[in-house]
N, C-alpha and C positions, 0 to 999 in steps of 0.2 A: 466551636459549634458542637452542640450535643446531638448525637445521633440516637434515634430510638433503637430498641433492641433488635429489630429486624435489620437495620442498616449497619449496626455496629460491627458485625462480622460478615458482611455481605460481599462475597467474591465478585458478584456482578457489579455492585456499586464501585468497588475498587478498580475493576477493569475499566469501567466507563470513565471514572475519574482520571486514571492515568492516560487513557486515550485522549481526553480533552486537553490535558497538560501537554502531551506530545504534539497534538495538532496545533495548539497555540504556539509552541516553541518552533515547530517546523514552519508555520506560516510567518512568524516573525523573522526567522532567518531568511526565508525566501523573499520576504518583503524588503529586507536590507539589500538584497541582490537585484531588486527591481522586478520580482516575479510575483507580485501580489495577486495576480489573477489566476495563478495556478493553484488548484485545490490539492489537498493532501493525497486524495485517492488518485488524481491524475499523476502526481509525482510517483506514487508507488507503482502504478502501471507502467510509466515510462522507465523506471528502474528495472522492472521485470522484463520489459521488451529489450532493453539494452543488455541485460545480463543473459538473455536468450537469443541474441541476434544470429546465432549460428544454426537456429532451427526455426521452422514455421510456427508461429503462434496465432491461435484463432480465438474468437470470442469465448468459446467453451473453456479454453485454458485460463482465461481471466476469471470466469465464473468460479471454476473449481479452486484456483490458487487463492483467491481472495474471499471465497465463501459468500458470494453475493449473487442475487437472482439475475436471470437472463434479462428481464426488463430493465433492471437497474444498470447492468453492464451496457445494454444497448444505448441507454440515454447518456451514460458517461462517455462511451466511445464516439457517439454522434457529436457531442460537445467538443471532445478532444480533436476530432477531425475538423470541425468548424473553426477551431482556434489554430489549426495548422500544426498540431503536435504529432499527429499520426496520419497514415494513409491506410486504407483498406484496399488490398490488391487481390484480384481474382486469381484463383489457382487453376492451372491448366487441366488438372484431373477432374475438377468439379467446379463449374462456374458459380454454383451457389455458395461455395466456401470463399471466404475473404480472409487472407492472412493480414496480420497487423504489423506495420513497420513504422518506426520512428522517422519523421521527416528531419531534415537538417535543423530546423527550428526546435523540434522535440529533442534532438541530440544535444543541442546547446543548453537547453533548459535542464535536461537530465544531468549534465555535468554539475550544475549548481545544486540540484536536488541530491545527487550522490554525495557531494561534500557535506550537505546538511545531515544526511542519514549517518555518515561516518562520524560527524561531530556528536550526534546523539549517542551512537554506540560507544564512543570514547567516554562520554559522561556515565553511561551504564557501567563500563569497565572500572571507573573510579568508585562507583557506589557498591558494586557487587564483586565478591571474589570470584575466581574462576569456578570454584565448586558451587557457589550460590547461583551463578549464571546457568550452569549445567542443570542444577536442580529446578530452577525457575522454568527454563525452556522445556524440560521434561514434563513438569506439572502442567504448564499452560497448553502444551501440545496434547497431553492426555485429556485435559478438559475439552479441548477442541474436538478431538476424535470422539469422545464420549457424547458430546452434544450433537455432533453430526450424525451419529449412529442411533440416536434415541428417537 
């Protein structure tokens, strides 16, 4: 496929392309495990909740961690709750605040998703050297910070 001059060296296009590839691969692996109804974003959120189960996580934490809007997170969490992956639990200090916790169903699904994420990371480690990975992470995080602050 021939790309026009704008697309030929487009960072945004490359990021979008790799995102699509990763989503397809993660969905395929999840499907093999019988998790075809779990979206990729649900999986990332479940991993985040599992990795942070020692502290209270709220919707605003999901918004900032994944750089997504309040309305988008609200819809995602509502669907995750309907599917039985998470519960929103009131906090004693402020009844308006609801901390997010994985349900037993969410924990089981997270185990499969965690394995899928590790599988992808192993593939990255075979493609990139340690130095390339450090450089890539540095640059992608620099882009993220710059875009968030502009």
